[in-house]
N, CA, C and O atoms as a GROMACS GRO file, in nm:
protein
  536
    1UNK      N    1  -1.063   2.348   1.801
    1UNK     CA    2  -1.023   2.300   1.931
    1UNK      C    3  -0.890   2.361   1.976
    1UNK      O    4  -0.871   2.389   2.094
    2UNK      N    5  -0.800   2.381   1.882
    2UNK     CA    6  -0.670   2.439   1.918
    2UNK      C    7  -0.689   2.580   1.973
    2UNK      O    8  -0.626   2.618   2.072
    3UNK      N    9  -0.776   2.659   1.908
    3UNK     CA   10  -0.801   2.795   1.953
    3UNK      C   11  -0.859   2.794   2.095
    3UNK      O   12  -0.815   2.870   2.181
    4UNK      N   13  -0.958   2.707   2.119
    4UNK     CA   14  -1.020   2.697   2.251
    4UNK      C   15  -0.917   2.653   2.356
    4UNK      O   16  -0.919   2.702   2.469
    5UNK      N   17  -0.830   2.562   2.319
    5UNK     CA   18  -0.727   2.516   2.412
    5UNK      C   19  -0.632   2.630   2.449
    5UNK      O   20  -0.594   2.643   2.565
    6UNK      N   21  -0.595   2.711   2.352
    6UNK     CA   22  -0.507   2.825   2.379
    6UNK      C   23  -0.578   2.924   2.471
    6UNK      O   24  -0.518   2.974   2.567
    7UNK      N   25  -0.704   2.953   2.443
    7UNK     CA   26  -0.780   3.045   2.527
    7UNK      C   27  -0.787   2.993   2.671
    7UNK      O   28  -0.769   3.070   2.766
    8UNK      N   29  -0.813   2.864   2.688
    8UNK     CA   30  -0.820   2.806   2.822
    8UNK      C   31  -0.685   2.812   2.891
    8UNK      O   32  -0.678   2.842   3.010
    9UNK      N   33  -0.578   2.784   2.818
    9UNK     CA   34  -0.444   2.788   2.877
    9UNK      C   35  -0.408   2.929   2.922
    9UNK      O   36  -0.349   2.947   3.028
   10UNK      N   37  -0.444   3.027   2.842
   10UNK     CA   38  -0.417   3.167   2.877
   10UNK      C   39  -0.497   3.205   3.001
   10UNK      O   40  -0.444   3.267   3.094
   11UNK      N   41  -0.624   3.169   3.002
   11UNK     CA   42  -0.710   3.202   3.116
   11UNK      C   43  -0.661   3.139   3.246
   11UNK      O   44  -0.673   3.197   3.353
   12UNK      N   45  -0.605   3.020   3.234
   12UNK     CA   46  -0.557   2.947   3.352
   12UNK      C   47  -0.411   2.977   3.384
   12UNK      O   48  -0.354   2.923   3.479
   13UNK      N   49  -0.351   3.063   3.303
   13UNK     CA   50  -0.210   3.098   3.318
   13UNK      C   51  -0.119   2.975   3.316
   13UNK      O   52  -0.024   2.965   3.394
   14UNK      N   53  -0.150   2.885   3.228
   14UNK     CA   54  -0.072   2.762   3.214
   14UNK      C   55   0.064   2.793   3.154
   14UNK      O   56   0.077   2.881   3.068
   15UNK      N   57   0.164   2.721   3.199
   15UNK     CA   58   0.298   2.736   3.144
   15UNK      C   59   0.315   2.661   3.012
   15UNK      O   60   0.395   2.700   2.927
   16UNK      N   61   0.238   2.553   2.997
   16UNK     CA   62   0.252   2.468   2.880
   16UNK      C   63   0.115   2.430   2.826
   16UNK      O   64   0.018   2.418   2.901
   17UNK      N   65   0.109   2.413   2.697
   17UNK     CA   66  -0.008   2.359   2.630
   17UNK      C   67   0.043   2.263   2.524
   17UNK      O   68   0.126   2.299   2.441
   18UNK      N   69  -0.007   2.142   2.528
   18UNK     CA   70   0.031   2.042   2.427
   18UNK      C   71  -0.092   2.016   2.341
   18UNK      O   72  -0.199   1.983   2.392
   19UNK      N   73  -0.075   2.031   2.212
   19UNK     CA   74  -0.182   2.001   2.117
   19UNK      C   75  -0.136   1.881   2.036
   19UNK      O   76  -0.038   1.887   1.963
   20UNK      N   77  -0.209   1.773   2.050
   20UNK     CA   78  -0.174   1.647   1.984
   20UNK      C   79  -0.258   1.633   1.858
   20UNK      O   80  -0.381   1.631   1.866
   21UNK      N   81  -0.194   1.623   1.745
   21UNK     CA   82  -0.265   1.606   1.619
   21UNK      C   83  -0.245   1.464   1.567
   21UNK      O   84  -0.222   1.444   1.447
   22UNK      N   85  -0.253   1.369   1.654
   22UNK     CA   86  -0.227   1.228   1.621
   22UNK      C   87  -0.317   1.177   1.509
   22UNK      O   88  -0.427   1.228   1.486
   23UNK      N   89  -0.269   1.075   1.442
   23UNK     CA   90  -0.350   1.007   1.342
   23UNK      C   91  -0.346   1.068   1.204
   23UNK      O   92  -0.432   1.039   1.121
   24UNK      N   93  -0.249   1.151   1.177
   24UNK     CA   94  -0.242   1.216   1.046
   24UNK      C   95  -0.147   1.139   0.955
   24UNK      O   96  -0.028   1.126   0.984
   25UNK      N   97  -0.200   1.090   0.848
   25UNK     CA   98  -0.117   1.023   0.749
   25UNK      C   99  -0.069   1.125   0.647
   25UNK      O  100  -0.147   1.206   0.598
   26UNK      N  101   0.058   1.119   0.615
   26UNK     CA  102   0.114   1.214   0.520
   26UNK      C  103   0.053   1.198   0.381
   26UNK      O  104   0.065   1.288   0.298
   27UNK      N  105  -0.011   1.086   0.356
   27UNK     CA  106  -0.072   1.062   0.225
   27UNK      C  107  -0.214   1.118   0.216
   27UNK      O  108  -0.274   1.117   0.109
   28UNK      N  109  -0.268   1.167   0.327
   28UNK     CA  110  -0.403   1.223   0.329
   28UNK      C  111  -0.396   1.375   0.314
   28UNK      O  112  -0.364   1.446   0.410
   29UNK      N  113  -0.425   1.423   0.195
   29UNK     CA  114  -0.415   1.566   0.166
   29UNK      C  115  -0.506   1.648   0.258
   29UNK      O  116  -0.467   1.756   0.304
   30UNK      N  117  -0.625   1.597   0.285
   30UNK     CA  118  -0.719   1.668   0.371
   30UNK      C  119  -0.666   1.685   0.513
   30UNK      O  120  -0.679   1.793   0.572
   31UNK      N  121  -0.607   1.580   0.567
   31UNK     CA  122  -0.553   1.588   0.703
   31UNK      C  123  -0.430   1.678   0.709
   31UNK      O  124  -0.408   1.746   0.809
   32UNK      N  125  -0.350   1.678   0.604
   32UNK     CA  126  -0.233   1.765   0.602
   32UNK      C  127  -0.276   1.912   0.589
   32UNK      O  128  -0.213   2.000   0.648
   33UNK      N  129  -0.380   1.939   0.514
   33UNK     CA  130  -0.434   2.075   0.503
   33UNK      C  131  -0.487   2.120   0.639
   33UNK      O  132  -0.467   2.234   0.680
   34UNK      N  133  -0.554   2.029   0.708
   34UNK     CA  134  -0.604   2.061   0.842
   34UNK      C  135  -0.489   2.090   0.938
   34UNK      O  136  -0.501   2.178   1.023
   35UNK      N  137  -0.381   2.017   0.926
   35UNK     CA  138  -0.264   2.039   1.012
   35UNK      C  139  -0.208   2.180   0.989
   35UNK      O  140  -0.171   2.249   1.084
   36UNK      N  141  -0.202   2.222   0.863
   36UNK     CA  142  -0.156   2.358   0.833
   36UNK      C  143  -0.248   2.461   0.898
   36UNK      O  144  -0.202   2.563   0.949
   37UNK      N  145  -0.378   2.434   0.896
   37UNK     CA  146  -0.474   2.526   0.955
   37UNK      C  147  -0.454   2.534   1.106
   37UNK      O  148  -0.461   2.643   1.164
   38UNK      N  149  -0.429   2.423   1.170
   38UNK     CA  150  -0.404   2.423   1.315
   38UNK      C  151  -0.285   2.514   1.345
   38UNK      O  152  -0.291   2.595   1.438
   39UNK      N  153  -0.178   2.501   1.268
   39UNK     CA  154  -0.059   2.586   1.290
   39UNK      C  155  -0.092   2.734   1.269
   39UNK      O  156  -0.045   2.819   1.344
   40UNK      N  157  -0.174   2.765   1.168
   40UNK     CA  158  -0.213   2.904   1.144
   40UNK      C  159  -0.297   2.959   1.259
   40UNK      O  160  -0.277   3.073   1.301
   41UNK      N  161  -0.390   2.879   1.309
   41UNK     CA  162  -0.476   2.922   1.420
   41UNK      C  163  -0.392   2.951   1.544
   41UNK      O  164  -0.414   3.050   1.613
   42UNK      N  165  -0.297   2.864   1.572
   42UNK     CA  166  -0.209   2.882   1.687
   42UNK      C  167  -0.130   3.012   1.672
   42UNK      O  168  -0.123   3.092   1.765
   43UNK      N  169  -0.071   3.031   1.556
   43UNK     CA  170   0.012   3.151   1.533
   43UNK      C  171  -0.072   3.279   1.534
   43UNK      O  172  -0.022   3.385   1.572
   44UNK      N  173  -0.196   3.270   1.493
   44UNK     CA  174  -0.283   3.388   1.492
   44UNK      C  175  -0.313   3.434   1.635
   44UNK      O  176  -0.317   3.553   1.664
   45UNK      N  177  -0.335   3.338   1.724
   45UNK     CA  178  -0.367   3.372   1.862
   45UNK      C  179  -0.243   3.408   1.942
   45UNK      O  180  -0.246   3.500   2.024
   46UNK      N  181  -0.136   3.338   1.919
   46UNK     CA  182  -0.007   3.363   1.985
   46UNK      C  183   0.099   3.377   1.876
   46UNK      O  184   0.152   3.276   1.829
   47UNK      N  185   0.131   3.499   1.836
   47UNK     CA  186   0.218   3.520   1.720
   47UNK      C  187   0.352   3.447   1.724
   47UNK      O  188   0.406   3.414   1.618
   48UNK      N  189   0.407   3.420   1.841
   48UNK     CA  190   0.536   3.351   1.845
   48UNK      C  191   0.520   3.199   1.862
   48UNK      O  192   0.618   3.129   1.884
   49UNK      N  193   0.399   3.149   1.853
   49UNK     CA  194   0.372   3.006   1.871
   49UNK      C  195   0.349   2.941   1.735
   49UNK      O  196   0.321   3.012   1.638
   50UNK      N  197   0.359   2.812   1.723
   50UNK     CA  198   0.398   2.719   1.829
   50UNK      C  199   0.548   2.728   1.858
   50UNK      O  200   0.629   2.751   1.768
   51UNK      N  201   0.580   2.709   1.983
   51UNK     CA  202   0.720   2.720   2.026
   51UNK      C  203   0.798   2.593   1.995
   51UNK      O  204   0.919   2.596   1.978
   52UNK      N  205   0.728   2.484   1.987
   52UNK     CA  206   0.791   2.355   1.959
   52UNK      C  207   0.692   2.272   1.879
   52UNK      O  208   0.575   2.263   1.914
   53UNK      N  209   0.739   2.212   1.772
   53UNK     CA  210   0.657   2.121   1.692
   53UNK      C  211   0.736   1.993   1.674
   53UNK      O  212   0.834   1.988   1.600
   54UNK      N  213   0.690   1.890   1.743
   54UNK     CA  214   0.759   1.761   1.738
   54UNK      C  215   0.687   1.667   1.643
   54UNK      O  216   0.565   1.651   1.650
   55UNK      N  217   0.761   1.605   1.556
   55UNK     CA  218   0.707   1.502   1.468
   55UNK      C  219   0.735   1.368   1.533
   55UNK      O  220   0.850   1.333   1.560
   56UNK      N  221   0.629   1.292   1.558
   56UNK     CA  222   0.642   1.160   1.619
   56UNK      C  223   0.633   1.057   1.509
   56UNK      O  224   0.532   1.050   1.438
   57UNK      N  225   0.738   0.978   1.495
   57UNK     CA  226   0.745   0.877   1.390
   57UNK      C  227   0.752   0.737   1.450
   57UNK      O  228   0.815   0.716   1.554
   58UNK      N  229   0.689   0.644   1.385
   58UNK     CA  230   0.692   0.503   1.422
   58UNK      C  231   0.822   0.444   1.368
   58UNK      O  232   0.842   0.439   1.247
   59UNK      N  233   0.909   0.400   1.456
   59UNK     CA  234   1.039   0.347   1.416
   59UNK      C  235   1.033   0.218   1.338
   59UNK      O  236   1.133   0.176   1.280
   60UNK      N  237   0.917   0.152   1.333
   60UNK     CA  238   0.907   0.024   1.263
   60UNK      C  239   0.880   0.040   1.114
   60UNK      O  240   0.880  -0.058   1.041
   61UNK      N  241   0.856   0.164   1.068
   61UNK     CA  242   0.821   0.179   0.926
   61UNK      C  243   0.943   0.195   0.836
   61UNK      O  244   0.930   0.209   0.715
   62UNK      N  245   1.060   0.193   0.895
   62UNK     CA  246   1.183   0.195   0.815
   62UNK      C  247   1.199   0.321   0.734
   62UNK      O  248   1.168   0.431   0.780
   63UNK      N  249   1.248   0.306   0.612
   63UNK     CA  250   1.281   0.421   0.527
   63UNK      C  251   1.158   0.500   0.483
   63UNK      O  252   1.172   0.613   0.436
   64UNK      N  253   1.038   0.445   0.498
   64UNK     CA  254   0.916   0.522   0.470
   64UNK      C  255   0.906   0.642   0.562
   64UNK      O  256   0.839   0.740   0.531
   65UNK      N  257   0.972   0.635   0.676
   65UNK     CA  258   0.970   0.746   0.771
   65UNK      C  259   1.033   0.871   0.712
   65UNK      O  260   0.991   0.982   0.745
   66UNK      N  261   1.131   0.856   0.626
   66UNK     CA  262   1.197   0.972   0.564
   66UNK      C  263   1.096   1.046   0.476
   66UNK      O  264   1.086   1.169   0.485
   67UNK      N  265   1.023   0.974   0.393
   67UNK     CA  266   0.924   1.038   0.307
   67UNK      C  267   0.814   1.102   0.391
   67UNK      O  268   0.772   1.214   0.363
   68UNK      N  269   0.769   1.032   0.492
   68UNK     CA  270   0.666   1.085   0.581
   68UNK      C  271   0.714   1.214   0.647
   68UNK      O  272   0.640   1.312   0.654
   69UNK      N  273   0.835   1.214   0.695
   69UNK     CA  274   0.891   1.331   0.763
   69UNK      C  275   0.902   1.449   0.667
   69UNK      O  276   0.873   1.563   0.705
   70UNK      N  277   0.943   1.424   0.544
   70UNK     CA  278   0.954   1.533   0.446
   70UNK      C  279   0.817   1.594   0.417
   70UNK      O  280   0.805   1.716   0.402
   71UNK      N  281   0.714   1.512   0.409
   71UNK     CA  282   0.579   1.562   0.381
   71UNK      C  283   0.528   1.647   0.498
   71UNK      O  284   0.466   1.752   0.476
   72UNK      N  285   0.553   1.602   0.620
   72UNK     CA  286   0.509   1.679   0.736
   72UNK      C  287   0.584   1.812   0.745
   72UNK      O  288   0.525   1.914   0.777
   73UNK      N  289   0.713   1.810   0.716
   73UNK     CA  290   0.793   1.932   0.722
   73UNK      C  291   0.748   2.031   0.616
   73UNK      O  292   0.758   2.152   0.637
   74UNK      N  293   0.700   1.982   0.504
   74UNK     CA  294   0.647   2.072   0.400
   74UNK      C  295   0.518   2.139   0.447
   74UNK      O  296   0.486   2.249   0.403
   75UNK      N  297   0.444   2.073   0.535
   75UNK     CA  298   0.318   2.127   0.585
   75UNK      C  299   0.339   2.224   0.701
   75UNK      O  300   0.280   2.333   0.702
   76UNK      N  301   0.422   2.187   0.796
   76UNK     CA  302   0.448   2.271   0.913
   76UNK      C  303   0.595   2.260   0.951
   76UNK      O  304   0.656   2.155   0.933
   77UNK      N  305   0.653   2.368   1.002
   77UNK     CA  306   0.794   2.362   1.043
   77UNK      C  307   0.811   2.269   1.163
   77UNK      O  308   0.741   2.284   1.264
   78UNK      N  309   0.900   2.176   1.153
   78UNK     CA  310   0.927   2.078   1.259
   78UNK      C  311   1.051   2.123   1.335
   78UNK      O  312   1.152   2.158   1.275
   79UNK      N  313   1.043   2.122   1.469
   79UNK     CA  314   1.158   2.162   1.549
   79UNK      C  315   1.230   2.043   1.613
   79UNK      O  316   1.339   2.059   1.668
   80UNK      N  317   1.170   1.925   1.605
   80UNK     CA  318   1.235   1.809   1.664
   80UNK      C  319   1.162   1.681   1.630
   80UNK      O  320   1.048   1.682   1.584
   81UNK      N  321   1.230   1.570   1.654
   81UNK     CA  322   1.175   1.438   1.625
   81UNK      C  323   1.162   1.354   1.750
   81UNK      O  324   1.243   1.363   1.843
   82UNK      N  325   1.058   1.273   1.751
   82UNK     CA  326   1.039   1.169   1.851
   82UNK      C  327   1.020   1.040   1.772
   82UNK      O  328   0.930   1.033   1.689
   83UNK      N  329   1.102   0.941   1.795
   83UNK     CA  330   1.091   0.815   1.724
   83UNK      C  331   1.051   0.708   1.825
   83UNK      O  332   1.120   0.684   1.924
   84UNK      N  333   0.937   0.644   1.797
   84UNK     CA  334   0.882   0.546   1.890
   84UNK      C  335   0.900   0.403   1.841
   84UNK      O  336   0.943   0.380   1.728
   85UNK      N  337   0.868   0.310   1.927
   85UNK     CA  338   0.870   0.166   1.899
   85UNK      C  339   1.008   0.113   1.867
   85UNK      O  340   1.022   0.016   1.792
   86UNK      N  341   1.110   0.175   1.922
   86UNK     CA  342   1.246   0.128   1.895
   86UNK      C  343   1.281   0.004   1.976
   86UNK      O  344   1.386  -0.057   1.954
   87UNK      N  345   1.195  -0.033   2.070
   87UNK     CA  346   1.218  -0.154   2.147
   87UNK      C  347   1.181  -0.279   2.068
   87UNK      O  348   1.225  -0.388   2.101
   88UNK      N  349   1.101  -0.264   1.963
   88UNK     CA  350   1.054  -0.380   1.889
   88UNK      C  351   1.101  -0.386   1.746
   88UNK      O  352   1.039  -0.451   1.664
   89UNK      N  353   1.210  -0.319   1.715
   89UNK     CA  354   1.256  -0.316   1.577
   89UNK      C  355   1.407  -0.313   1.569
   89UNK      O  356   1.475  -0.264   1.659
   90UNK      N  357   1.458  -0.365   1.461
   90UNK     CA  358   1.602  -0.356   1.432
   90UNK      C  359   1.626  -0.241   1.337
   90UNK      O  360   1.737  -0.227   1.284
   91UNK      N  361   1.525  -0.158   1.313
   91UNK     CA  362   1.535  -0.050   1.215
   91UNK      C  363   1.572   0.083   1.280
   91UNK      O  364   1.526   0.187   1.235
   92UNK      N  365   1.651   0.081   1.382
   92UNK     CA  366   1.689   0.204   1.451
   92UNK      C  367   1.763   0.301   1.364
   92UNK      O  368   1.771   0.420   1.396
   93UNK      N  369   1.819   0.254   1.253
   93UNK     CA  370   1.890   0.342   1.161
   93UNK      C  371   1.802   0.449   1.100
   93UNK      O  372   1.853   0.548   1.047
   94UNK      N  373   1.670   0.431   1.107
   94UNK     CA  374   1.579   0.531   1.053
   94UNK      C  375   1.594   0.662   1.129
   94UNK      O  376   1.568   0.769   1.074
   95UNK      N  377   1.636   0.656   1.255
   95UNK     CA  378   1.658   0.777   1.334
   95UNK      C  379   1.763   0.864   1.265
   95UNK      O  380   1.744   0.985   1.251
   96UNK      N  381   1.871   0.804   1.224
   96UNK     CA  382   1.979   0.876   1.157
   96UNK      C  383   1.933   0.929   1.022
   96UNK      O  384   1.961   1.044   0.987
   97UNK      N  385   1.864   0.846   0.946
   97UNK     CA  386   1.819   0.885   0.812
   97UNK      C  387   1.723   1.004   0.817
   97UNK      O  388   1.736   1.097   0.737
   98UNK      N  389   1.629   1.002   0.909
   98UNK     CA  390   1.532   1.111   0.918
   98UNK      C  391   1.600   1.238   0.968
   98UNK      O  392   1.574   1.347   0.917
   99UNK      N  393   1.687   1.224   1.065
   99UNK     CA  394   1.761   1.341   1.115
   99UNK      C  395   1.839   1.407   1.002
   99UNK      O  396   1.836   1.529   0.987
  100UNK      N  397   1.908   1.326   0.923
  100UNK     CA  398   1.986   1.382   0.812
  100UNK      C  399   1.898   1.444   0.705
  100UNK      O  400   1.934   1.546   0.646
  101UNK      N  401   1.783   1.384   0.678
  101UNK     CA  402   1.694   1.435   0.574
  101UNK      C  403   1.633   1.569   0.612
  101UNK      O  404   1.612   1.655   0.526
  102UNK      N  405   1.605   1.588   0.741
  102UNK     CA  406   1.537   1.710   0.786
  102UNK      C  407   1.629   1.811   0.851
  102UNK      O  408   1.598   1.930   0.857
  103UNK      N  409   1.742   1.765   0.900
  103UNK     CA  410   1.835   1.849   0.976
  103UNK      C  411   1.766   1.914   1.096
  103UNK      O  412   1.783   2.033   1.123
  104UNK      N  413   1.689   1.833   1.169
  104UNK     CA  414   1.630   1.875   1.296
  104UNK      C  415   1.674   1.775   1.402
  104UNK      O  416   1.699   1.659   1.370
  105UNK      N  417   1.684   1.818   1.526
  105UNK     CA  418   1.733   1.728   1.630
  105UNK      C  419   1.633   1.619   1.668
  105UNK      O  420   1.512   1.639   1.666
  106UNK      N  421   1.687   1.505   1.701
  106UNK     CA  422   1.606   1.399   1.761
  106UNK      C  423   1.599   1.434   1.909
  106UNK      O  424   1.702   1.451   1.974
  107UNK      N  425   1.478   1.446   1.962
  107UNK     CA  426   1.461   1.488   2.101
  107UNK      C  427   1.436   1.371   2.195
  107UNK      O  428   1.493   1.365   2.304
  108UNK      N  429   1.352   1.277   2.152
  108UNK     CA  430   1.315   1.164   2.238
  108UNK      C  431   1.304   1.036   2.158
  108UNK      O  432   1.281   1.038   2.037
  109UNK      N  433   1.320   0.925   2.229
  109UNK     CA  434   1.300   0.792   2.172
  109UNK      C  435   1.198   0.719   2.259
  109UNK      O  436   1.201   0.728   2.381
  110UNK      N  437   1.110   0.647   2.192
  110UNK     CA  438   1.017   0.561   2.263
  110UNK      C  439   1.070   0.420   2.261
  110UNK      O  440   1.088   0.361   2.154
  111UNK      N  441   1.096   0.364   2.378
  111UNK     CA  442   1.158   0.231   2.387
  111UNK      C  443   1.070   0.134   2.465
  111UNK      O  444   1.120   0.033   2.516
  112UNK      N  445   0.943   0.162   2.475
  112UNK     CA  446   0.849   0.076   2.547
  112UNK      C  447   0.712   0.139   2.546
  112UNK      O  448   0.684   0.229   2.468
  113UNK      N  449   0.626   0.091   2.636
  113UNK     CA  450   0.487   0.133   2.632
  113UNK      C  451   0.445   0.219   2.751
  113UNK      O  452   0.327   0.255   2.761
  114UNK      N  453   0.536   0.253   2.841
  114UNK     CA  454   0.498   0.335   2.956
  114UNK      C  455   0.560   0.474   2.942
  114UNK      O  456   0.648   0.497   2.859
  115UNK      N  457   0.513   0.566   3.025
  115UNK     CA  458   0.567   0.701   3.024
  115UNK      C  459   0.716   0.705   3.051
  115UNK      O  460   0.786   0.790   2.997
  116UNK      N  461   0.763   0.614   3.133
  116UNK     CA  462   0.906   0.609   3.164
  116UNK      C  463   0.989   0.559   3.046
  116UNK      O  464   1.112   0.571   3.047
  117UNK      N  465   0.924   0.504   2.946
  117UNK     CA  466   0.993   0.450   2.829
  117UNK      C  467   1.013   0.554   2.718
  117UNK      O  468   1.063   0.522   2.611
  118UNK      N  469   0.974   0.678   2.745
  118UNK     CA  470   1.004   0.787   2.654
  118UNK      C  471   1.130   0.854   2.709
  118UNK      O  472   1.125   0.924   2.811
  119UNK      N  473   1.242   0.831   2.642
  119UNK     CA  474   1.370   0.876   2.696
  119UNK      C  475   1.430   0.986   2.609
  119UNK      O  476   1.411   0.989   2.488
  120UNK      N  477   1.501   1.076   2.676
  120UNK     CA  478   1.570   1.182   2.603
  120UNK      C  479   1.678   1.120   2.516
  120UNK      O  480   1.748   1.028   2.558
  121UNK      N  481   1.690   1.170   2.394
  121UNK     CA  482   1.785   1.115   2.299
  121UNK      C  483   1.927   1.150   2.338
  121UNK      O  484   1.958   1.265   2.369
  122UNK      N  485   2.013   1.051   2.337
  122UNK     CA  486   2.155   1.067   2.362
  122UNK      C  487   2.227   1.005   2.243
  122UNK      O  488   2.228   0.883   2.227
  123UNK      N  489   2.287   1.088   2.160
  123UNK     CA  490   2.346   1.041   2.034
  123UNK      C  491   2.454   0.936   2.055
  123UNK      O  492   2.457   0.836   1.984
  124UNK      N  493   2.543   0.957   2.152
  124UNK     CA  494   2.652   0.862   2.174
  124UNK      C  495   2.598   0.727   2.220
  124UNK      O  496   2.641   0.622   2.172
  125UNK      N  497   2.504   0.730   2.313
  125UNK     CA  498   2.444   0.606   2.362
  125UNK      C  499   2.368   0.534   2.251
  125UNK      O  500   2.375   0.412   2.239
  126UNK      N  501   2.296   0.611   2.171
  126UNK     CA  502   2.220   0.551   2.060
  126UNK      C  503   2.314   0.484   1.960
  126UNK      O  504   2.287   0.373   1.915
  127UNK      N  505   2.423   0.551   1.925
  127UNK     CA  506   2.519   0.496   1.830
  127UNK      C  507   2.580   0.366   1.883
  127UNK      O  508   2.598   0.269   1.808
  128UNK      N  509   2.612   0.364   2.011
  128UNK     CA  510   2.668   0.242   2.070
  128UNK      C  511   2.568   0.126   2.062
  128UNK      O  512   2.605   0.014   2.026
  129UNK      N  513   2.443   0.154   2.095
  129UNK     CA  514   2.341   0.049   2.090
  129UNK      C  515   2.312   0.005   1.948
  129UNK      O  516   2.290  -0.114   1.923
  130UNK      N  517   2.312   0.099   1.854
  130UNK     CA  518   2.286   0.067   1.714
  130UNK      C  519   2.394  -0.024   1.658
  130UNK      O  520   2.366  -0.114   1.580
  131UNK      N  521   2.519   0.002   1.699
  131UNK     CA  522   2.631  -0.076   1.650
  131UNK      C  523   2.658  -0.200   1.733
  131UNK      O  524   2.748  -0.278   1.702
  132UNK      N  525   2.580  -0.218   1.840
  132UNK     CA  526   2.597  -0.334   1.925
  132UNK      C  527   2.719  -0.328   2.012
  132UNK      O  528   2.772  -0.433   2.051
  133UNK      N  529   2.766  -0.210   2.042
  133UNK     CA  530   2.885  -0.194   2.128
  133UNK      C  531   2.844  -0.167   2.270
  133UNK      O  532   2.736  -0.114   2.295
  134UNK      N  533   2.926  -0.203   2.362
  134UNK     CA  534   2.900  -0.179   2.505
  134UNK      C  535   2.972  -0.055   2.550
  134UNK      O  536   2.962  -0.018   2.667
   0.00000   0.00000   0.00000
């Protein structure tokens, strides 16, 4: 499907193509192998692609996110993080832990259930909210 999507995007002269590989558990060897294959297929068709690979993590899983992130990074190079469900958890510190473990930037935070609730990460604002400061 990734190859067909790239072909369609090229034919339509699209500026962007998003390939969502949702539902992959880092503990499933078969799914992680498939993820590696998707990255190879993309790079074979477009040698400089993928241009961006974002790892989306559930902010409610706490420190398990660090292990999950390390496993995904071992499978494919990650260029940024998106941490979701931060509106329903006090575990926002996982953002810092995962960033430090991978040394990749946090790009977006999910703070609700609508498209407008995906916000660009602002480190200073996040630190203030994490520490309960105004």
